[in-house]
N, C-alpha and C positions, 0 to 999 in steps of 0.2 A: 583476523584471528586464525591461528594455526590449528590444523586438525591433526590429532594424534590417532594413528591407526592401532588396532589390536596388536599387530606385529611389532610396532614400536614399543608399546607398553610391555609386551612380553620380553623383548630384547632388553629393555631397561631393567626389568625384574631379574633376568638372568645375569646381567652385568653387576647388579647390586649383590647378588648371591655368590659370585665367583670368589673363591678363596676362603669362604666361610667354613667353619669346622663341621658343619652338618652337610647332609646330602640333599638339601632342599633344591639345589639347582638341578639335580637329576630328576626330581619329581616334576618340576616345571618343564624341563626339556622333554620328558617322556609324554606328558599331557599334550604338549604342543605338537610334537611329531606324530603322535598316534591319533590326535584329535579326539581324545577321550572325553566322555560326558559324565563318567562316574569313575571315582578312584576309591579303592578299599585300602585303608591304612590302619595298621594295628594301633590300638590305643596307647600301647607302651611307646611306640615311635613318636606319636604326637606329644605325649608327656615329656619325652626326651627333648624334642624340638622346643617345646614351651620352656623347659628349664635351661637348655644350653644356648638357645638362639631365639629368644621370644620375639624380638623385633622382626627378624627375618621370617619367622613362622607367621606372624601377623601379616606381613607383606604378601606371602604366598597365599594365605587364606583369603585375603582380599582379592588377589589375582584370580584364584579359583572361582570365587563368587562372580567376578566380572566376566569370566569365561563360561559361566553357567555350568560349572563342573560340580557335581554332587560328591561330597565326601562321606563315605560310609566307614564307620569304625568297626574294626573286627576284633 
């Protein structure tokens, strides 16, 4: 059975997000590089992501949960 590392999961998420119309890849990359445990995101931005790229937002939200990153709406 193959073991998948967190780094591999993160790289997979980033790969899936490249070229998408939203800036979700920037969020993932920033959380990864800075090793953040909390991110503050304006509610309007989340509403935009949900409307414009719902599948990718769900992917990122699941990744944030896996990484134990708390999302705070502002």
